[in-house]
Wavefront OBJ file of the C-alpha trace (Angstrom):
o trace
v 0.000 0.000 0.000
v 1.378 3.404 -1.012
v 0.512 6.711 0.644
v 1.757 10.247 1.072
v 1.599 10.363 4.867
v 1.588 7.337 7.170
v 0.659 7.926 10.802
v 1.640 5.353 13.397
v -0.885 5.596 16.232
v -4.524 6.673 16.373
v -4.579 8.799 19.542
v -5.082 12.585 19.758
v -1.812 13.393 17.980
v -2.137 10.634 15.414
v -5.734 10.992 14.324
v -5.431 14.786 14.164
v -2.295 14.472 12.019
v -3.974 12.027 9.647
v -7.063 14.196 9.235
v -5.041 17.386 8.707
v -2.791 15.704 6.136
v -5.862 14.474 4.257
v -7.350 17.979 4.323
v -4.167 19.211 2.656
v -4.555 16.703 -0.180
v -2.554 13.745 1.072
v -3.448 10.130 0.755
v -3.280 9.535 4.509
v -3.107 6.209 6.310
v -3.363 5.724 10.080
v -2.036 2.497 11.578
v -3.655 1.646 14.912
v -3.717 -1.746 16.640
v -6.506 -1.088 19.177
v -10.108 -1.974 18.268
v -11.129 1.689 18.631
v -9.508 4.944 17.600
v -8.759 7.707 20.087
v -5.726 6.403 21.953
v -5.315 6.429 25.719
v -7.088 9.786 26.056
v -10.419 8.829 24.542
v -10.473 5.150 25.461
v -8.887 4.806 28.928
v -7.657 8.258 29.961
v -8.964 11.816 29.806
v -12.483 11.137 28.587
v -13.602 8.290 30.907
v -11.837 9.897 33.868
v -13.616 13.210 33.350
v -16.924 11.368 32.949
v -16.342 10.136 36.510
v -15.335 13.681 37.504
v -18.757 14.794 36.302
v -20.469 12.104 38.383
v -18.468 13.210 41.429
v -19.413 16.838 40.792
v -23.115 15.987 40.635
v -22.812 14.112 43.929
v -21.155 17.141 45.489
v -23.888 19.483 44.266
v -26.595 17.200 45.606
v -24.813 16.845 48.950
v -23.750 20.449 49.502
v -25.679 22.872 47.278
v -29.155 21.729 46.268
v -30.741 22.309 49.675
v -29.102 25.735 50.028
v -30.503 26.744 46.655
v -33.992 25.523 47.544
v -33.994 22.158 45.763
v -35.159 19.319 47.986
v -33.947 15.830 47.043
v -33.390 12.568 48.854
v -29.856 12.010 50.134
v -27.733 11.274 47.033
v -26.341 7.793 46.506
v -23.719 6.663 44.020
v -24.827 4.017 41.526
v -21.435 3.008 40.154
v -22.912 0.601 37.618
v -24.962 3.423 36.094
v -21.960 5.768 36.278
v -19.881 3.190 34.410
v -22.573 2.807 31.758
v -22.546 6.572 31.328
v -18.745 6.596 31.157
v -18.731 3.846 28.527
v -21.367 5.644 26.462
v -19.329 8.843 26.457
v -16.208 6.937 25.392
v -18.112 5.123 22.630
v -19.510 8.361 21.254
v -16.078 9.992 21.166
v -14.187 7.046 19.636
v -16.930 6.441 17.075
v -16.737 10.120 16.225
v -13.077 9.765 15.262
v -13.893 6.847 12.962
v -16.593 8.989 11.351
v -14.119 11.839 10.864
v -11.715 9.438 9.151
v -14.407 8.433 6.667
v -15.460 12.038 6.075
v -11.878 13.127 5.365
v -10.796 10.071 3.401
v -8.292 8.728 5.929
v -7.691 4.998 5.703
v -7.444 3.120 8.999
v -5.086 0.153 8.807
v -5.759 -2.088 11.800
v -2.684 -3.741 13.220
v 0.671 -3.285 14.921
v 3.140 -1.255 12.893
v 6.940 -1.233 12.902
v 9.355 0.644 10.661
v 10.857 -1.750 8.136
v 13.016 0.983 6.634
v 12.937 4.779 6.361
v 10.039 4.668 3.871
v 8.099 1.573 4.882
v 6.046 0.479 7.899
v 5.418 -3.242 8.190
v 1.997 -4.081 9.631
v 1.679 -7.324 11.546
v -0.677 -9.611 9.667
v -1.196 -7.067 6.910
v 0.262 -5.302 3.917
v 3.327 -3.069 4.205
v 2.639 0.673 4.065
v 5.054 2.662 1.871
v 5.113 6.412 2.543
v 6.718 9.690 1.550
v 6.435 11.091 5.093
v 5.561 9.448 8.405
v 4.306 10.753 11.729
v 4.969 8.733 14.882
v 2.210 9.117 17.493
v 2.481 5.997 19.627
v 1.742 7.691 22.966
v 2.928 6.560 26.401
v 2.375 3.883 29.025
v 2.077 3.927 32.844
v 5.377 3.443 34.669
v 5.632 0.934 37.500
v 8.521 1.435 39.950
v 10.546 -1.537 41.230
v 8.791 -1.879 44.590
v 8.471 -5.281 46.225
v 4.883 -6.530 46.012
v 3.689 -4.046 43.402
v 2.893 -6.943 41.074
v -0.194 -7.781 43.157
v -3.460 -7.733 41.136
v -4.724 -5.254 43.742
v -2.115 -2.751 42.525
v -3.574 -1.158 39.405
v -2.709 1.643 37.014
v -5.204 4.246 35.801
v -6.637 1.867 33.197
v -7.199 -0.776 35.860
v -8.837 1.703 38.203
v -11.229 2.882 35.478
v -12.279 -0.749 34.999
v -13.439 -1.186 38.609
v -17.078 -2.163 39.140
v -17.146 -1.390 42.847
v -15.776 1.412 44.997
v -12.867 0.306 47.216
v -13.452 1.118 50.867
v -9.782 2.086 51.210
v -7.749 3.419 48.281
v -4.038 4.220 48.450
v -2.709 6.456 45.679
v 0.994 6.095 44.959
v 1.987 9.422 43.420
v 0.670 12.934 44.043
v 0.843 14.196 40.476
v -2.101 15.151 38.278
v -3.414 11.631 37.631
v -3.108 10.582 41.261
v -4.774 13.726 42.575
v -7.662 13.512 40.104
v -8.456 9.927 41.081
v -8.013 10.707 44.785
v -10.554 13.507 44.411
v -13.016 11.306 42.523
v -12.873 8.325 44.868
v -13.108 10.431 48.009
v -16.390 11.771 46.647
v -17.413 8.213 45.735
v -16.955 7.252 49.384
v -13.468 5.733 49.627
v -11.010 6.454 52.398
v -8.103 7.859 50.382
v -4.414 8.050 51.240
v -1.806 9.669 48.973
v 1.891 8.765 49.216
v 4.181 11.199 47.398
v 7.989 11.279 47.551
v 8.242 15.021 46.767
v 7.455 17.844 49.253
v 4.149 18.815 47.622
v 1.324 17.692 45.382
v 1.284 18.508 41.640
v 4.944 19.610 41.841
v 5.090 21.126 38.344
v 2.230 23.548 39.031
v 2.209 26.922 40.799
v 3.136 26.451 44.457
v 0.136 28.395 45.774
v -2.179 26.174 43.753
v -0.515 23.074 45.207
v -0.888 24.452 48.733
v -4.567 25.239 48.142
v -5.202 21.739 46.818
v -3.478 20.158 49.823
v -5.534 22.352 52.149
v -8.827 21.385 50.514
v -7.857 17.702 50.312
v -7.153 17.831 54.042
v -10.597 19.297 54.707
v -12.132 16.500 52.652
v -10.349 13.848 54.713
v -7.772 12.769 52.129
v -4.648 11.686 54.034
v -1.451 13.183 52.613
v 1.951 11.587 53.184
v 4.445 13.886 51.461
v 8.200 13.409 51.183
v 7.716 9.699 51.794
v 8.459 6.712 49.602
v 6.597 3.450 49.323
v 9.008 0.651 50.272
v 6.912 -2.516 50.079
v 3.398 -3.777 49.418
v 2.042 -6.910 51.095
v -0.893 -8.755 49.543
v -2.982 -10.179 52.376
v -5.349 -12.045 50.071
v -8.128 -9.564 49.368
v -6.426 -6.542 50.897
v -3.031 -4.840 51.010
v -0.671 -3.446 53.602
v 1.369 -0.633 52.120
v 4.693 0.191 53.754
v 6.117 3.690 53.357
v 8.285 6.306 55.023
v 10.150 5.288 58.173
v 8.278 2.140 59.168
v 4.767 3.492 58.514
v 1.969 1.364 57.071
v -1.554 1.793 55.773
v -4.095 -0.888 54.856
v -5.889 -0.728 51.537
v -8.333 -2.616 49.378
v -6.781 -1.227 46.212
v -3.625 0.683 45.318
v -3.371 3.043 42.360
v 0.114 3.282 40.854
v 0.326 6.764 39.317
v 3.999 7.708 39.301
v 4.077 8.999 35.725
v 4.006 7.775 32.145
v 6.896 6.847 29.843
v 7.067 7.376 26.061
v 6.204 4.335 23.977
v 9.205 4.224 21.650
v 10.703 0.754 21.909
v 10.072 -1.994 19.396
v 9.143 0.427 16.609
v 12.331 0.095 14.554
v 13.117 3.790 14.956
v 16.750 3.513 15.996
v 17.510 1.223 13.064
v 16.461 3.923 10.606
v 18.365 6.710 12.383
v 15.660 8.356 14.514
v 17.217 9.669 17.727
v 15.335 8.828 20.903
v 15.666 8.490 24.641
v 13.665 5.817 26.434
v 12.795 8.243 29.236
v 12.405 11.514 27.321
v 11.027 10.153 24.063
v 11.749 10.861 20.415
v 13.858 13.945 19.711
v 11.832 16.379 17.572
v 12.183 20.087 16.777
v 9.533 22.823 16.791
v 8.346 21.563 13.404
v 8.056 18.114 15.042
v 10.778 16.773 12.697
v 12.958 13.977 13.981
v 16.590 13.382 13.045
v 15.234 11.746 9.870
v 13.786 14.834 8.096
v 10.722 13.188 6.509
v 9.707 11.477 9.756
v 7.900 13.448 12.476
v 6.932 12.678 16.071
v 4.029 14.072 18.114
v 2.323 13.598 21.465
v 3.517 11.680 24.497
v 6.070 9.635 22.566
v 7.919 12.823 21.636
v 8.592 13.866 25.222
v 7.073 17.359 25.161
v 3.921 17.869 27.249
v 1.941 14.761 28.119
v -1.356 16.451 27.357
v -3.941 15.548 24.740
v -4.336 19.146 23.585
v -0.611 19.549 22.904
v -0.780 16.323 20.905
v -3.689 17.759 18.886
v -1.660 20.844 17.967
v 1.544 18.896 17.354
v -0.377 16.610 15.004
v -1.554 19.595 12.996
v 1.947 21.078 12.883
v 3.562 17.805 11.800
v 0.974 17.189 9.072
v 1.323 20.701 7.681
v 5.110 20.415 7.524
v 4.878 16.932 6.008
v 2.752 18.441 3.250
v 5.222 21.201 2.452
v 3.782 23.994 4.571
v 5.565 25.912 7.331
v 4.252 25.465 10.855
v 5.836 25.523 14.306
v 4.780 24.383 17.755
v 4.683 27.359 20.127
v 5.255 26.530 23.778
v 3.993 29.823 25.213
v 0.286 29.181 25.489
v -0.175 25.631 26.802
v -3.146 25.338 29.180
v -2.635 23.122 32.228
v -6.045 21.838 33.416
v -6.341 19.644 36.510
v -9.783 18.162 37.199
v -9.618 17.821 40.950
v -12.100 19.296 43.420
v -11.329 22.163 43.479
v -10.299 22.444 39.851
v -6.915 23.954 38.990
v -5.813 25.536 35.731
v -2.830 27.540 34.600
v -1.316 28.929 31.420
v 1.992 30.676 30.856
v 4.484 31.046 33.679
v 3.900 30.128 37.291
v 4.745 32.825 39.825
v 8.054 31.132 40.694
v 9.020 30.858 37.018
v 8.135 34.516 36.441
v 10.251 35.693 39.376
v 13.147 33.503 38.270
v 13.086 35.043 34.784
v 12.129 38.649 35.586
v 13.372 39.128 39.138
v 11.775 42.076 40.926
v 9.953 43.221 37.776
v 6.949 41.031 38.540
v 3.541 41.994 39.921
v 0.869 39.547 41.026
v -2.809 40.058 41.753
v -4.968 37.461 43.514
v -8.762 37.660 43.458
v -10.764 35.305 45.738
v -13.923 33.635 44.466
v -15.756 34.589 47.634
v -15.893 38.131 46.219
v -17.458 36.948 42.921
v -21.264 36.953 42.726
v -21.559 33.986 40.375
v -19.289 31.852 42.548
v -21.307 32.776 45.642
v -24.635 31.902 44.010
v -23.169 28.563 42.872
v -21.906 27.835 46.393
v -18.383 27.452 44.940
v -16.189 30.022 46.691
v -13.044 27.981 47.354
v -9.967 29.274 45.544
v -8.865 32.301 43.581
v -7.520 33.748 40.336
v -3.857 34.802 40.178
v -2.705 37.195 37.441
v 1.059 37.441 36.856
v 2.718 40.166 34.784
v 6.028 41.942 34.373
v 6.082 45.595 35.397
v 8.381 47.143 32.779
v 6.001 46.810 29.824
v 2.970 45.320 31.550
v 3.113 42.060 29.578
v 0.912 39.299 30.936
v 3.126 36.336 31.863
v 0.765 33.822 33.368
v -2.605 33.025 34.826
v -3.185 30.456 37.585
v -6.624 29.623 38.968
v -8.122 27.370 41.607
v -11.879 26.989 41.866
v -15.121 26.535 39.927
v -14.916 25.804 36.183
v -11.381 27.169 35.906
v -10.464 24.447 33.385
v -12.893 26.221 31.030
v -11.929 29.758 32.044
v -8.226 29.224 31.334
v -8.882 29.715 27.602
v -9.150 33.467 28.240
v -5.601 33.492 29.560
v -4.413 31.410 26.613
v -5.824 33.899 24.088
v -4.329 36.835 25.998
v -0.878 35.216 26.123
v -0.932 34.206 22.460
v -1.871 37.793 21.588
v 0.979 39.091 23.803
v -1.581 41.171 25.685
v -0.708 43.442 28.567
v -2.331 43.120 31.947
v -3.980 46.485 31.258
v -5.729 44.982 28.225
v -7.133 42.196 30.391
v -8.006 44.452 33.338
v -9.627 47.168 31.237
v -11.703 44.756 29.177
v -15.421 44.388 29.798
v -16.676 41.118 31.290
v -20.289 40.062 31.528
v -21.884 40.244 34.985
v -22.487 38.072 36.916
v -19.967 35.576 35.552
v -16.924 33.724 36.791
v -14.891 35.361 34.017
v -14.984 38.590 36.028
v -12.416 36.982 38.315
v -9.740 37.229 35.607
v -10.372 40.945 35.103
v -10.422 41.571 38.848
v -7.108 39.771 39.394
v -5.579 42.015 36.732
v -6.963 45.120 38.425
v -5.477 44.006 41.731
v -2.084 43.422 40.116
v -2.267 47.003 38.820
v -3.212 48.351 42.234
v -6.738 49.283 41.104
v -9.036 46.816 42.916
v -12.749 47.411 42.477
v -14.573 44.493 44.084
v -11.887 43.326 46.490
v -12.848 43.781 50.160
v -10.443 46.393 51.623
v -9.062 44.103 54.319
v -7.982 41.597 51.650
v -6.247 44.009 49.279
v -2.847 44.037 50.935
v -2.674 40.232 51.053
v -3.877 39.833 47.471
v -1.352 42.166 45.823
v 2.280 41.044 45.932
l 1 2 3 4 5 6 7 8 9 10 11 12 13 14 15 16 17 18 19 20 21 22 23 24 25 26 27 28 29 30 31 32 33 34 35 36 37 38 39 40 41 42 43 44 45 46 47 48 49 50 51 52 53 54 55 56 57 58 59 60 61 62 63 64 65 66 67 68 69 70 71 72 73 74 75 76 77 78 79 80 81 82 83 84 85 86 87 88 89 90 91 92 93 94 95 96 97 98 99 100 101 102 103 104 105 106 107 108 109 110 111 112 113 114 115 116 117 118 119 120 121 122 123 124 125 126 127 128 129 130 131 132 133 134 135 136 137 138 139 140 141 142 143 144 145 146 147 148 149 150 151 152 153 154 155 156 157 158 159 160 161 162 163 164 165 166 167 168 169 170 171 172 173 174 175 176 177 178 179 180 181 182 183 184 185 186 187 188 189 190 191 192 193 194 195 196 197 198 199 200 201 202 203 204 205 206 207 208 209 210 211 212 213 214 215 216 217 218 219 220 221 222 223 224 225 226 227 228 229 230 231 232 233 234 235 236 237 238 239 240 241 242 243 244 245 246 247 248 249 250 251 252 253 254 255 256 257 258 259 260 261 262 263 264 265 266 267 268 269 270 271 272 273 274 275 276 277 278 279 280 281 282 283 284 285 286 287 288 289 290 291 292 293 294 295 296 297 298 299 300 301 302 303 304 305 306 307 308 309 310 311 312 313 314 315 316 317 318 319 320 321 322 323 324 325 326 327 328 329 330 331 332 333 334 335 336 337 338 339 340 341 342 343 344 345 346 347 348 349 350 351 352 353 354 355 356 357 358 359 360 361 362 363 364 365 366 367 368 369 370 371 372 373 374 375 376 377 378 379 380 381 382 383 384 385 386 387 388 389 390 391 392 393 394 395 396 397 398 399 400 401 402 403 404 405 406 407 408 409 410 411 412 413 414 415 416 417 418 419 420 421 422 423 424 425 426 427 428 429 430 431 432 433 434 435 436 437 438 439 440 441 442 443 444 445 446 447 448 449 450 451 452 453 454 455 456 457 458 459 460 461 462 463 464 465 466 467 468
């Protein structure tokens, strides 16, 4: 089989690349071994996890808000079987949608496991070889499992295994306090589990803004999630139906299930890449430039396997960029505006620099404004006043550097910060803009006003603490 662009992998980066190449006139082929398109994200990652996040959110509203707002209901009760049916239906709709998009755009899906035979051919197990002019590698990543004694127990699961559960564990231990671990800890606490997090670093979500991490730890503590920071898991004992998890200096905790969420590694081995001259690192992934070109110029790499951001939306954009370059256009992957959504309760979202990164790069020429949700009318009427909006800018020219938020619907609101950063807007542009009232989006404007020393809706006693 001959084609212009062959894409290895049908996840967010791969299917986007194949569709974009086809739109540009290519005969595009996507090689994917799984029975459904969509990759980890759509099948066993972002989409099913956030379906559970939605279930957890509805439980929270029924437990904490309905009665306050005048809606009388019986005490809410989780029906996990129904929640799983809903989750599966959402996944099916999304994965089927990708298959429909392939048909609409003329992309051919070759089902099977692919491996580079040479620099212009991918051999497909049990099928016909695919000869190409350009190729895009989008094989994704896989969950890492550290060498801890006893972690091979069937009661120690990764995120895919946890999503497959048909009952809520009474006691869940989460090994790893990164994004995946914190999201599942948040979900299962709302589902009724006793949750314990073990994290070897000093704080949760270590790559995110420190104030956001502190706020999350504070709210997790209030919700009864036990945090064991700066401690390592040393051993897991399977007691036949339950676990004893050893960590720290002789500490233990009993569990019915343990989630291993210590990160994901790029899926790059066994693809034949090194044999054809593609440079890669088994920990960092495939080396690729801003055009997503590898060390073999007509072969590109996108998504988790390319060691950039392990986020579906970066894979989407990288897929577009790779396809456009493969088809003779000029496109680059900009790193400035990458939104960082975290679907915990409370939600967290950031874009641009964190406060620490801004101060490291700009020194004293940094101003920060923090606006609390308790001063926002829409947040108050939704009974969602935990958290804040932080606006970060440099003071010489007023350029907006970053936006970090904790609280209601911030994973949706972060798009405003992304547009502002991509447009190289100043904080004055954001602060002087008009926002609809009453909306949560007013929080972004108000944080900018505080950073400029012009607070309008900030209670006087909070102004000094909110402006750095």
